[in-house]
N, C-alpha and C positions, 0 to 999 in steps of 0.2 A: 504494500500500500504506500502511496506517495506521502512523503513526510515534509518535503521542502518545496517551495515554489521554484527554486532553481532547477529542479529535476525536469521541468517542462523543457527547458533549453537543452539540458543534458541528453534527453531522448531525441529531440528534434534535430540536433546537429548531426546525429548519426543517420537520421532518415533523409534529411535534405542538406547535406554538407555544403554543396556548391551553390545553393539557392540564395539570392539576396534576402537578408533578414531586414535590414534597415537601409533606407536611402535618405540622404540629407544633402540638399543643395547639389544634386547630381552625382554625389559620391555614394557608393554603396559598400556594404560589408556583408559577407556571407555568414551563414549560421556557424560554419566551422571556424571562420576567422573571428567571429564575435566570441565564441567559446574560448579559443586560444588566447585572445587578447585579455579576456576577463580572468582567465586562469593565471596568466603571467602577472597581472597587476595584483591579484589576490595573493599570489606566492610572495611577492615583494612586501605586501602589507604584513603578512605573517612573519616573514623573516626579519624585517626591520623593527617591528613594533610589538609583536607577540601579544596582541590584545584579542579578547574574545567577548562576544555579547555586549559590545560597546557601540553607542551611537556615533556614526561618522557622517558628518554633513557633506553634501555635494554642492559645491559653489561653482557651477558651470552652466553656461547657456544650454538650451535644448539642442542636443547634438548626438552624434554617434559616440563621442568620447564620454558624454554624460551618462549614456546608457551603459557603456562599458564600466564606468565607475559604480553605478548602481548594482550591476551584476557582480563585480569584483568584491564589493563590500560584503554582500551576502555570501559569496564563496569563501571569504576570509573568516566567516563565522560571526560577522558583526551585523549591525542594523543600519540601514541607509536612511539619511534624512535629506531629502531634496530641498534646496533653498532657492528662493527667487534671487537672482543675482542683483536685482535692483533693490533688495531689502535695505532700508536705512541702517546705518551702523548701530544706532540705539536699539532697534528691534532685534538685530542680529545678536547684540550683546545679551538681550533678555532671553533669546532662544538658547544661547550657550549656557547661561545661568540655569535655565530650566533643565537642560540636558545634563548638567553637572560636569561637562568637559567641553573642550573646544577643538576636538579632532575635526579637521576640515580638509577634504580632498578638493584641490583646485588646480588650475594651470598656472605655472610660472615659466615664462619664455617658451610656451608651447609644449611643456612637459607636465605630466602629473606631478603634483607636489603635496606632501602631507607632513605636517609638523616640521617644516623647514627642510625636509629632505626631498630630493628629486628622483623620480623613477625613470630609469633609462630603459626604454622599450626594448624587449627582445624581439627577434624576428618572429619567433613562435614559441609557445610553451611546449617543452618536451614532456615525455611520459613520466619522468621522475617528478617534475613540477606538479603535474596533474595528480599523481598519486599522493604527493605530500598534501596538496590542498584538500583533496577529497577525504583523506584520512583525518585531517584536522577538523573537517566539517562533520564527521560522523557522529559527533556528540550532540549535534543540534537536533531538536525535536520540533514536531509540527506546531506545538503550542508556543514555541519561542517567537519573539518579535521579528518581523521581516522589515518593516519600515515605520518611520514616525513622520507624520505630516502635521505641520503647525497651522492652526486656525486662530482666528482672532478671539481674544478673551474679553469679557465685559469689563474686567478690572484693568485692562490695558496690558496684561501679561499674556503673551501667546500661549496657547494650549497645545501640547504635543500628543496628538492622537496616535496611539500605538496599536498597530495591526499585526496579527500573527500570520505565520505561513499557512496555517490551517484555514483561516478566514479567506485568504486570497484563493486558495485551492478550491474551496467550496464555491466561491463566487465565479471563478473562471470556468469550472466544470459546468455550472448551471448555465452561464452565458453561452458557452460553446454549443451546448445542446439546444437551448431555446432559440438561438439565432442561426442554427445549422452552419456553424463556422467550419470551413474546410481550407485546405492549403492554397486554393486559388484566390482567396480573398486578398484584395489590395486595400489596405487600411490607410486612411488619411488621418494622421494624428493632429488634432486641433488644440487639445488641452496642453498647458505647460506641465512639466514633470512634477512641479510642486502642488499640482491640483490632482485630486484622486481620480478624476475621470481618465487620466492617462494610464492608470493601472489596468483598465480594461484593454486599451490598445496594446500595451506592452505584452501583457501575459497571454492574450489571445494569439499574438504573433509567436511567442515562444511555445505555446501549447499546441498550435495547429499548423505551424510552418507557413504562416501568412507572410506577406511582405508589407512592411510598415514604412510609410513616407512621413517624415517629420515636416510639418507645415509651419513655417515661422509666423509669428504674430503679424509681422509686416505684410504678409501675403493677403490678409483679410482687410487691410486698409486700402488695398487696391484690388477691388473685385475682379478686374480683368485678369490679373495675375492668377488669382484662385481659379477662375473659370477655365483659363487656358491650361493651367497645370493639372487640374483634376480631370479634365476631359482627355488631354494628351497622354496622361499616365494611367487612364482607365481606373481611377479610384472608385471602388464600389461599396465602401463601408466607411462612414464617418460618425463619430460620437460628438454631437454639438452641444453648446450651451444655447438655450433659446434666444437670448439677446442677440447673439451673433447670427442666428438663423433669421431673426426678424430683420436685421440690418441687411443681410444678403438678399432677402426677398424684396425689401423696399427698393433696392438698387437693381432689381430685375435680373439678377445673376442667373437664376435657374431658367429664366425665359430666353436670355440672350446667348447662352452657351449650351453646347451639347452635353447633357448630363444623363444620357441614356445608360451610361455605365454605372451610375449611382443606384445601387439596388437596396441598400440597407442604411437607413438614417435613424440614429438613436439620439435622444436629447434628454438632458437632466441638468440639475444644478440650481434651477429656479423654475417658477411656474411657466408653463408654455401658454402663450396667449392663444385664445380660440381662433381669432382671425388669421394668425400666422399659420396655425395648423391647417386651416381650410385652404389657404393659398398654397401651402406646400403640397398638399394632396392634389390640388388641381394642376399644379405645374409638374409634379412628378407622380402621376397616377399609379404607375406600376411599382414604385418603390415601397419596401416595407418601412413603415413609420412606427416607432415605439417610444413611448414616454417611460422614463425611469425615475425613481425617487429614492433618495437616501442621503442622510448626512454622512460626513466623513467618518463618523463614529461607528458606522455599521458596514464598513468595507464597500464603499461606492454606492451600492443600491440594495434595497430590500423589497421594493414594490415595483411592478412594471405593468405595462399594457401595450399590446400590439393592436393597432387600429385596423378596422376592416373598411368596408365600403360605406359605412354609415357616418363618416366624418361630417358630411354636409348637414346632417340633422342634429348633431351634437349641440347641447345647450351649455355644457361645461366640459372641460378637459379632465378626464379621470386620471388619478395616479395609477389605479388598476387593482391588482391583487398581489398577495405576497409572493416573492420568489420562493422556489423550492427550499424546504427546511426552515423557513422563517414564518413567524406568526406576528400578527398585528393585533394589538388591543388598544382600547380607548379608555383613558382615565379621566375622571372629573377633577374638580379642584381639591377634593378631599382624597385624591388618589384611589378612588373606588372605581371598579370597572363599570363602564357604560355598556349595556347590552342591547338597548333599543336602537334599531336602525334609524339613521337620519339625525341622531342627536350629536351635536358638535362637542368634541372633547379632545384632549391631547393625544396625539398619535404616539404610541409606544411600540417598540420592536423587541422581539426575542428571537434568538437563533444563532447559528454558528458565525455569522458575520459581525457580531458585536466586538468592538475593540477591546483590547486588554485594559483600557483606561487611558488616562492622561499621564504621560511620563513624569515621574517625580512630583505628582500632584494628587495624593490620595483623597484630600478633602473635596476637591472639585469632582473627582471621579465618583465619589460616593453620593454626590448630589444628583447625578443624572443616571448613573448605572446603579439601579436600586434592586434590592432583594425582593423577589416576587416568587414565593414557593409554588404558586399554582402553575408556573411554567417549568418544563423539564430541566432547563439550565439553571433555574432559580434566580436569574438575573434578567432585567429588562432595561432598555435604554429609553429614557424620556427625551423625545426629540425636540420639544418646545414648539412643534408645529401643531396646528389645530385642524381637525378634519372630521369626517364621518363616513360611515358605510351606508351606501344608498339602499333603500328598500326596493327600488325599481330594478336595478341591474346587479346589485350585490357588490359593486365596485367601490373602492375607497376614493374619496375626494378630499382635497385640501382646501381650507378656507382662509388660512393666514398663519401668522406667527403669534405666539403668546406675547413676545416682546414688541410686536407691532400693534398691540392693542392700545386704545386710548379711551379716555372717558370724555364724553361730550354731551352736555345738557342732561347729565345724569345717566346716560346710556353708555354701556361698554361696547365699543365698536372695534372690529378688526379691519385694518387697512386692506387686507387681502380680499375681504368680501366686496369692498367698493371697487378694487382693481378688477376683480372677476367680472363685475357688472360693466365696468368701462370697456373691458376687452371684448365684450359681446357686441358693442356698438359698431356698426359698419363704418369703416374708415379708420378706426383706431387700431394701430399696429401693436402698441405696447403702452402700458401705463404704470404710474407709481404715485401713491398717495402719501402725503405728509401732513401731519397735524401740528399746528402752532398753538400750544396750550395757553400762551399769554393772550393772543388775539382771539382764541377759541375759533380758529379758522381751519377748515379742511381744504387743503390744496391738492389739486389733481394735475399731474404732469403727464403728457402723452406725446406720442409720435403718430404721424398720419401721412399718407401719400395723396390726400385730397387737398384741393386748393382752399376750400371753405371749411371752417370748423364743423365737426360732426354735431348733430342736434342733441347735445348732451341731456338737457333737462327733460325734453320730451321722451327720449329713449330710456332714461333712468326711472321715470315716473311709474313704469309698470314693473320695475325690478326691485328698487330700494325704497324703504320708508323715507319720508321727507327729511328726518333728522340726520340721515346719512348722506344727503346730497352734498357734494363738494361746493364750497363757496366761490371758488375760482378755478379756472382751467388754463393751463399754460402749455403751449405747444413748444416742443423741442425738436431740433433737427435730428438729434440722436441722443440717447441717454449716456451719461458718463458711466463707465464700467470699471470694475475691479480688475486686477491682473488675471483673475480667473475667467473674466468675460461676463460676470453677472452685473446687474444694475447696481451701481454704487449709491445706495440710499443716503449715506451720509453726505456725499457730494451733491445729490439732488436737493437735500434739505438746506444747503447753503446757497443755492441758486437764488439770486435776487429776483423778487417778484415785482 
């Protein structure tokens, strides 16, 4: 039985040794080359530093070398921590403080460097090197940490979400089967390596012998580049963030370029606007479209839905149903289970995808990874997202965030509920709601491809009660986004109205 995520690559490099695994800026590396390069670097880490089960940060731009670094760190028996190279020094310092060490693999003068020592590349790893590395790795277990990804903390201190090998294996095995992934898939990687969506791209490639194209962030700033590249390289699988999809559709990329090659489009990371989904379906009618949901704390995703031909009649975009081996339950404010369908409560997850917790932060871990004896694992993760299970179709829907709730005129309101209503209005591509408590003012921001503002008040009158109507509507050319590609709500709140 598979113990470690690295075993995917170990098997695939024997099956497809000369096939390109990763392509970046026209340069490619085969599965056998990727394995040998990773073994060589891992051997050096072991020989020079003799560390085990320690977090090692990767401070490299998305590239073949960055992926070699991620692989080498796990082959060395350690835990990789992908960093955003644009991380401000103060935040990076907080990350190292949380990790309890400052091991950082980076490039110095074009060479891998760790703790002031430079790695001199070998032409290839020999059998003795490989034997030594794998022997050293033999003590690692499936429950051991594979990676740590840092997310924002409400206190200002980044939280290090720690994910095990077993969790990634469970997720990748599920995704491979659900989306029928085979070696002919050509995956376009949109997500940065410090965003957990990239986990799906990487490990599907390693597990099934796919070819992965690393798409730089700059490519999506110039849609013509993306259109040309995707069509000429016959990209057939991409895992998008909805904000980026909305932007590409607004620029008519899928209409102006030949995307017949694109057969599987997945999206996750934030709510998918209903109008964006409908436009995507109309422009790529034969493509598989799938919505996925999951905070970083549950190994990328735990709920999914594959859309059929009924997209045009949808009134809301469902999250879907739990992924295999996972369970979803809803807890009220007293943390008691909600059993009646249609009642909004906090979405909680149980299953093998749950993180091991937050690195070196047991207090915060215990706040959201709570004991729940009614579940086989005895632990559930409280997502902070609000939602319900529909009595009509049995699917799970999300209504908003607990921390995006606000009190207005004595009513408790979820910004997400207003946004869902706005996103149903014809002409609205994407929306974001902000509440100004001092002015007691609900502000709606939106993007549209129409010349005239959509008929907001008339359209909302049949959907929302009067007290939830926004007091002002502000059109944006596009939303500011975080490095992960999601709407940057903090930046939106600072926009002068």
